[in-house]
N, C-alpha and C positions, 0 to 999 in steps of 0.2 A: 510954713506949710508942711504937713506930714505926708510922706509917701510910704506905701507898703508894697513889698514884693512877695508874692505867694509862690512857693516852689514845691514841686512834687518830683518823684523819680520814676523811671521806667527802665526795665532791664530785660535783655533777651539772653537766656542761657545758651541758645544755639549760636548766635553770632558773636556774643560777648559784648555787644553794644550797651553802654550804660549812659543814661541821660538824666541830668537835673535840669528842669525847665519850668518856667511859669510866666506870670504877667505882672506888670507894674502899673500902679494907678495911685492917685491921691486917695487918702483914707476916706474922704467924703464921697468919692466916686464908688469905692467899694461898698460904702454904706447904702448907696442907691442901687448898686448892682444886686445886692443880696435878695431883696424882696422880689425882683423880677426873675431871678434864677429860681427862687423857691416856688414861684408861680408855675414855671415850666416843670419843675420837679413834681409838683402835685398832679400834673397831667401826664407827663411822659417819663418820669424817673423810674428806675428799677427798684423793686421792692426787695428789702433784705429779710432775714429770718425774723426780725422784730417788727416787721410791717412798716419800716421807715423807708421812704423813697430817697434815692440818692443817684448821683451820676458817676459812673465809673466806666472809662472807655472800653476796657476789656469786655465788659458786659454789653455796653451800648452798641458795639459794632456787630453784634450777632442778631439775627432775626429782624423783625419789624422795627426794633428800637433804633436801628441805623437811620431810618427815615427822619427821626426827630433831631439828629445831631446838628443840622444846619440852624435850627431854631436856637439851640444853646449857643452856637458860635456867634450868631448875630447879637445876642445879649453881651457876650464877651467883647465883641467889636465895638459895641455902643459905649462901653464904660472904661475899658482899659486904655492906657496911653502907650504901652510898649510891651515887648516880650524879651526874655533873656533865656539862653540855654547854654549848657556846657555838656560836651560829649567826650567820653573816652571809651576805649575798648579794653575789657578786662584781660584779654589775651595779650594785647600789646603791653599792658601794665606788668603782667607776669614776666614777659620777655625783657622788659626794661630793667626790672630788678636784677635779672641774671647778667645783664651787660655791665653793671657798674662794680668796679673792684678797687678797693683801697688796700695796698700791701700791708700785711701784718695787722689787719684790723677787720673784725667782723661788723657787718652793718645790720642793725636791728631796724627793719623798716616799720615795725610796730603797726600803728593805726593806718598807715598808708597802704597796707596790703588790702584794705577794704576799698573797692572802687568809689563808694559813696564819699569817703573822707577825702580822697584825692580830688574828686569833682567838686566837693563842697568848698575846699580851700581855693581851687582855681576860680570858682564862681565869685567868691567874696573878694579875692585879691584883684581879679580883673575888673569887676564892677567899680570898686572904689578907686583903683588906680586910673580909671578912665573917666572919672567924674568931670574932669575939665572939658571933655568932648561932649558932655551931655547937658550942658547948662541951658540949652534951648528948651529942654524938657524939665530938667531938675536943677534949680539954682544950687550952687555949692553950699549956701548957708542953710538949706532946708534939710530936715532929717529924713533918713531912709531906713526903714526897718524891714528885716527879712522874717518871713513866717514859713515854716516847713511842715510837711506832713510828719506825723509821729513815726519814729524809727526805733529800733531796739537799742542802739548805742547813742541816743541823743544825750544821755547823762554825761558821757565823756566830752562831747562837744561843749556843753554848757560849763562843765567843771574847768575846762582849759581855755575858756573864752578870754579871761584876763591875760594869760600867757600869750595867747594868739595876738591880742591887741598890742601887747608890749613889744612883740617882735616885728610889728609892721613899721614901715618907714615913717618918720615923724611927720612928713608933709601930708601923709594920707590918714594918719591915725584919727585926727579930729573929724574926719568925714563919716566915721562909723556911727551908727545909731545905737539902739539898745542891743543887748544880747539877743540872739535869734530865739524865736519861740517855736514850739512844736505843738501842733494841734491835731485833733481827730478830723480827718477830711470828711467823714460822714456828717459832721456837725458844722462844717466850715465851707460854704459855697465857693469862696475864692480858691480854696485848695482843690475843689472839684474842677474848676476851670483850669487850674495848673495841671491837673491830671490829664485833661484833654490835650493840652499842648505837649506835655512830656511824652505821651503815648505816640502822638504824630511825629515828633522829632525822632524818637527811637526807631519808628517804622521807616522814616526817610533814610536814616543812616544805615539801617539794616538792608535796605534796598539800593544802597549806593547812590542816593539822590540828595546829597546835602544842600544842593541849590534850592530845593523846595523849602528847606528850613529858612534859608536866608531871605527868600522872597515871600515867605508866609503863605505858600500855596499848599493847602492840605486837601488833596483829593477833590479839587474843584472849589474848595472854600478859600476865598481870598479876601483879605482886608480891602475895604473900599479905597480906591485910589486917592480920593480927596482928603483922606485923613493923614495928618503928619505923624507917622507912626515910628516910635523908637524901636530899633531891633538890635540886639547884641547876640551874636552867635559865636561860641567858643568851641573849638574842636582840637583835640590833642591826638596827633598820630604818634607812633612809637618814638620817633626822633625827638619830638617836642616833650614827650614824657621823660625821656632820658635826660634831656637838658634841664628840666625842672628838678628831677631827682638829684642830679649832680649839684645843682645850686643848693638844695637842702643839705646834702652831705658836706659841701664846702663850709656851710655855716656852723658845722659841728666838729670840724677837725682843724688841725694846725695848718697855717698858710703854706708851710714847706711840704706838707704831705701831698702826694700825687693821687689823682683820681683817674682811673683808666676805664675806657669804654671797650668792653670785650665783644664788640659787634662782630658777628660772623661775616667772613668775607667769601664772596662767590669765587669758585675756581672754574675757569673756563678751559675746557680741554680741547685739544686738537688744533 
């Protein structure tokens, strides 16, 4: 059986919250989902400059379009089997870089200075390392492929896919499916569903309400209780980011070299 996970991103420059999130379903379910979603788009989707109707949460939440969001959510609920999200804060990421010091050695953080790349790696690593916990929904021998919305630096991710797989633990490596695909969300209804979830996740973190992400409660929209729903919620605070960056640095330096955490200490006067 083939499973597909569609992922989109959402980012707030004000709060710094960055989210990658989306939905999981069997490919056959996505095939059934698409015509129903397109039917709703024909009636309630937003028009772009080319006259094509699409769903984009930033546009749907304004004006009367907001009234149609529950109908789209019910189609998502009917066909998907689970959701997955990863959140980091770009401001925490910047501070985490400053905290790590290796004497006599400069650290080139390279691609990890982009929040997307850090979140992407966290998403892939966590999902595949936790497959043992997910066998109720996804048997270990079944293939799982990831599909993402198009991004500017997707070429780098694809070019380094082989090296990424080579560096994964042997016991997890065989669980990975094909290299990720990047598609245009305007032409891909499952990515529009992912956009809905990513927007809501980012909003919840921005409003300091991560519990709503865990319980799937989005402004009164809640998955029906009778459905056995898979949910994976991954969140990185600054301490967890530092721990992950230290692990990355350790893999690139000699065992005898020390890694220091320059975490600021609070001085209590009086």
